Residue, then its C-alpha position, 0 to 999 in steps of 0.5 A: m500500500t503506498t499514498p495517493p498522489a501528493g497534491f504537488a506536481p514535481g517542480d513546485i517550489l514549496t515551503r515546509a509550512q506547505i508541505h507538511p500539512v499535506l504530506g505529514g511530519s514536521g520539524f527541520a530534519g532532513i528525513c521526516p517519517a510521517k506515520e499517520k500519512r504513510n510517507v517518509l519526507i526526504f529533503s536535499d540541501s546542498k548547503i548542508g552536504k558541503r559542510y560534510g564533503y558530499r553532495d545528494g543528486w541524480l546520477s548522469e548515468e542510467d541503468a538498465f533500471g533507469p534513473i537513480f537519485t543518490y541521498t546521504g543519510a542522517g547522522k553528523r557524528g560518527n559512522q551513520t547507522l541504519d536507525g531512525g530516519n535512515g531506517a524509515i527510508l530502507e524499510h519504507k515499503s515493508m511499511g506501507r510508506t511512500l518516499h517524497v523527494f525535495v531539494a533545497v533551492g532558496n530562501v523566501p525573500g526577506t526571511g531565512r525560510r528555505t524553499h524546496k523543489y518537489i522532485g517527485e515519488f520514489k522508492v529504495d533500489e531494490h537490487r542495490p539499496y545503498d552504498i557505504r561510503e567515506a566522509k567527514d563529520e561535523l568534528e572533521d573526522d573520517r566516518n562511514v555514511i549511508v547513501f540511498r539509491l532512490r528510483p522515481t516511481g512516477p513523474y519526476i523533474r530532473d534538472d542538470s543543476d540537481t545532476l552530480p558532476l562527472a569525475p575528472r579522473s579515476r581514483i580510489k579510496f580505502q575504507r577499512t571498516a565499511g565492508s564489514i559494516a555493509r555485511t552486518y547491516r544486509r545480515r540483520r535486514r535478511q533477519r527481518q525478511p522472508q527467506t528466498d533463493v536469492t537472500r540465501i545466496e547473499a547470505l552465503r556470499d557474505d558469510l564467505a567474504e567474512a571468513f576470508e577477511a578474517h583469515e586474511t587478517s589474522a595472517g596479517m594482511d590489511i583488509g578493507q573496502m576499495e571504493l573506485m571513482l570512474q572517470n567521466s562518471t557519477d557512479q562508483l564500484s565498491f569492493e568490500i575485499y581489498n587487500q592493502t598489503n598486496h594490492t589484490v581486489y577480491q569479488p565474492t560470490g555465493t555460489v559456483a554456478a556460471e551466472s555467479i562466476t561470470q557475474a563476478l568476472a564481468q565486475l572485475l573487468h569493468a573495474e580493470h580499465h579504471l584501476k589501471i588508470a587510477v593507479p598506472d604504476h602499481p597495477l592491482h591483482l584482480m580475484v573471484l572469491a568462490p565457495a568452492l572450486p568451480r568447473e574447469d571451463l570457468r577456471d579457464l575463462l577466468t584465466e583467459h581474462g587475466i583474474g585469479l581465483v581464490y576458493r574454499n577448500d574441503s578442509g574449510g580454508f583457502s586455496e588458490f588456483a594457479g591456472s591451466p598452462s593452455a589457458t594462460e597461454a591462450h591469455r598471453s597470446v591476446r592480452c596486452l603485456d602491460c596488464p595486471v598479473l597474478a602473483 
């Protein structure tokens, strides 16, 4: 169940005094749950975001499911959590509430009261509801923030002024705790949801990643999340397992089925070009992390594309697959000489 049309049209310029009587909620918070109206109101203000080193807005690119508006969650100090208003955004669908997004555009003449442009009704992206990223808090300390990915569900307005600027170059950030936090949040959410094949595979993938991170950490490796900003793009790729000690990126899978292995391969190949631009003098190793040894043709496929393989062995530990000589030779015959190689 969702609310009926808001009574506002996308593009309308409004004050909170005009908004709250219609949609519910009150106050001056960036996230306003409105139980009586079955809504969650989201207010984005670039002036506030600028203080903390982030900006909300549309991604310039659309994916297979359409446009995406990104919104950074609430919490001014320390790591943001999925409690309070952030939880209201994430769980809006299960609570039968509609998301309404507004962007601050100015002030009422002669006053300090902000005016807000109505963007439209939204929902949280079902496939990838949020990213965990690094930003500063109000004390200038590094912390993790929750960046929600919102999709319009009806008419919306998308002005150039609300679109994020393209990244001038590829670059990477290392976040020591973000990947672990993201897995914890997903685990808690799964506990409140009906179990499906999708959630089961996701749980297996997260359990594998958690075990491998613990294994590498116990061996003295510096493990965290790598955030890769893409050149000439507004989107980012995140790899929750990055070994900063030996510069290796791992993409975990929940199964060894062909679909899982090829999706992981595609994700790593997508990153490869940008990684070579971001760190041209220090190429990174790219690895698939699998819950078991995949079948031979999939192993050869990874080797042919210069992607390594680590898998969970029968004793519960982890082994690295060396690659067959024939596949390695085929890889050498078609790939450039300066591509990243595996240790």
